[in-house]
C-alpha positions as CSV (number, residue, x, y, z in Angstrom):
1,M,3.2,-6.0,-15.1
2,A,1.2,-3.0,-16.2
3,D,2.6,-0.2,-18.4
4,P,4.6,2.1,-16.0
5,D,3.0,5.2,-17.6
6,E,-0.3,4.1,-16.3
7,V,0.7,5.1,-12.7
8,R,1.2,8.8,-12.4
9,Q,3.0,10.3,-9.4
10,E,3.7,13.7,-7.9
11,S,5.3,14.6,-4.7
12,D,6.3,17.4,-2.4
13,R,8.7,17.3,0.5
14,F,6.8,15.0,2.8
15,S,4.0,13.5,0.6
16,L,3.7,11.2,-2.4
17,R,0.5,11.0,-4.5
18,S,-0.1,8.3,-7.0
19,N,-3.0,8.0,-9.4
20,L,-4.1,5.2,-11.7
21,F,-7.2,3.8,-13.4
22,V,-8.1,0.1,-12.9
23,P,-10.5,-1.9,-15.1
24,A,-12.9,-2.8,-12.3
25,S,-15.7,-1.5,-10.2
26,A,-14.8,0.3,-7.0
27,E,-16.0,-2.7,-5.0
28,R,-13.6,-5.0,-6.9
29,A,-10.7,-2.5,-6.9
30,Y,-11.1,-2.2,-3.1
31,A,-11.3,-6.0,-2.7
32,V,-8.2,-6.7,-4.7
33,F,-6.2,-4.0,-2.9
34,T,-7.2,-5.2,0.5
35,G,-8.0,-8.9,0.1
36,S,-5.4,-10.0,-2.5
37,L,-2.3,-8.2,-1.1
38,A,-0.2,-11.3,-1.5
39,D,-1.0,-11.4,-5.3
40,W,0.5,-8.0,-6.0
41,W,2.8,-7.0,-3.2
42,V,6.5,-7.4,-4.1
43,R,7.7,-10.2,-1.9
44,E,11.2,-8.8,-1.8
45,Y,9.7,-5.8,0.0
46,T,9.0,-8.0,3.1
47,W,11.2,-8.9,6.0
48,S,10.7,-12.6,5.4
49,G,11.7,-12.4,1.8
50,P,10.3,-14.3,-1.2
51,Q,11.4,-17.8,0.0
52,A,10.1,-17.6,3.6
53,L,7.0,-15.4,3.3
54,A,3.9,-17.4,4.3
55,A,1.2,-14.7,4.2
56,L,0.4,-11.0,3.8
57,G,-2.8,-9.5,4.9
58,I,-4.9,-6.6,6.1
59,E,-7.4,-7.3,8.9
60,P,-10.6,-5.8,7.4
61,R,-11.7,-3.3,10.1
62,A,-10.7,-0.1,11.7
63,G,-8.0,-1.1,14.3
64,G,-7.0,-4.1,12.2
65,M,-3.4,-4.6,11.3
66,L,-1.4,-4.9,8.0
67,Y,0.9,-7.8,8.5
68,E,3.2,-10.4,7.1
69,I,3.7,-13.9,8.4
70,G,7.1,-15.4,7.9
71,P,8.9,-18.6,8.8
72,Y,7.8,-20.5,11.9
73,G,4.7,-18.4,12.1
74,F,6.6,-15.2,12.9
75,R,4.3,-12.2,12.5
76,N,5.4,-8.7,11.7
77,D,2.8,-5.9,11.7
78,W,3.5,-3.1,9.2
79,G,0.7,-0.7,10.3
80,R,-2.7,-0.2,11.7
81,V,-6.0,0.4,9.8
82,L,-7.3,3.8,10.7
83,T,-10.3,3.9,8.3
84,W,-12.0,0.9,6.7
85,D,-14.8,2.2,4.4
86,P,-15.3,-0.2,1.5
87,P,-15.5,0.5,-1.4
88,R,-14.5,4.2,-1.0
89,R,-11.6,4.7,1.4
90,L,-8.8,2.9,3.3
91,V,-6.3,4.7,5.6
92,F,-3.5,3.0,7.5
93,T,-0.3,3.9,9.4
94,W,3.0,3.0,7.8
95,Q,5.0,1.7,10.7
96,I,8.2,0.9,8.9
97,G,11.0,3.3,9.3
98,P,13.6,4.5,6.7
99,D,16.0,1.9,8.0
100,R,13.3,-0.8,7.5
101,V,13.0,-1.2,11.3
102,P,9.4,-1.4,12.7
103,V,8.1,1.8,14.3
104,P,6.0,0.7,17.3
105,D,4.7,4.2,18.1
106,P,2.1,5.3,15.5
107,A,3.0,8.9,16.3
108,G,6.4,8.3,14.5
109,A,4.7,6.6,11.5
110,S,3.7,8.0,8.2
111,E,0.2,7.4,6.8
112,V,-1.3,6.0,3.6
113,E,-4.7,6.9,2.3
114,V,-6.3,5.0,-0.6
115,L,-9.4,6.4,-2.4
116,F,-11.5,4.6,-4.9
117,H,-13.5,6.8,-7.3
118,P,-15.9,5.1,-9.7
119,E,-15.5,6.4,-13.2
120,G,-17.9,3.9,-14.8
121,P,-19.3,0.5,-14.2
122,E,-15.9,-1.2,-14.8
123,L,-13.5,1.7,-14.3
124,T,-12.2,3.1,-11.0
125,R,-9.7,5.9,-10.4
126,V,-7.5,4.9,-7.5
127,E,-5.6,7.6,-5.6
128,V,-2.9,6.6,-3.1
129,E,-1.3,9.3,-0.9
130,H,1.6,8.4,1.4
131,R,1.9,11.4,3.7
132,Y,3.6,12.6,6.8
133,F,7.0,11.4,5.9
134,D,8.3,14.1,8.3
135,R,7.3,11.8,11.2
136,H,10.2,9.6,10.1
137,G,12.7,12.2,11.2
138,A,15.9,13.3,9.4
139,A,15.7,10.7,6.7
140,A,12.2,11.7,5.7
141,E,12.9,13.2,2.3
142,G,15.2,10.3,1.2
143,Y,12.6,7.8,2.4
144,R,9.9,9.5,0.4
145,E,12.2,9.4,-2.7
146,A,12.8,5.7,-2.1
147,L,9.2,4.9,-1.6
148,T,8.3,6.8,-4.8
149,A,9.9,4.0,-6.8
150,G,8.5,1.4,-4.4
151,W,4.9,2.6,-4.7
152,H,5.2,2.9,-8.4
153,E,6.2,-0.8,-8.8
154,L,3.6,-1.9,-6.3
155,L,0.8,0.0,-8.0
156,C,1.8,-1.3,-11.5
157,R,1.6,-4.8,-10.0
158,Y,-1.7,-4.0,-8.4
159,L,-3.1,-2.7,-11.8
160,A,-1.9,-5.9,-13.5
161,T,-3.5,-8.1,-10.9
162,V,-6.8,-6.3,-11.2
163,A,-6.6,-6.5,-15.1
164,R,-5.6,-10.2,-15.0
165,T,-8.4,-11.2,-12.7
166,A,-11.1,-9.1,-14.4
């Protein structure tokens, strides 16, 4: 895994912002984030769990879904892609509630925006903002605090995956 100090985070009451530099072009950084989710996502963070998880993915288009496929072909959608703009921007709903129960109504979901800023031919600054935690109701602040640690681990793993496959 990457050095934890390489992922910087700041938050306010209903938003979490993470920043990191990855050793890749924006095109490759975007491709690893969206196309290699199974290589860096923490399998324990899925409903299926590490033993039964069959696939993780993002359908590459606005309106596409973020999903996992578990045992017996069971599919669980985590959110919907709102903006698909490679290699610059990805926005999706986060339709997982604080109690880890799916949130079918996107109006009750938070939102994640990922920006890819080229800083050189093989260096990209990646900004991840998970916002609108207030849409999750009374548990919003605690959920943001929990996901601060979760996103930190995920982004360290993402950085390590980009670096390993450079």
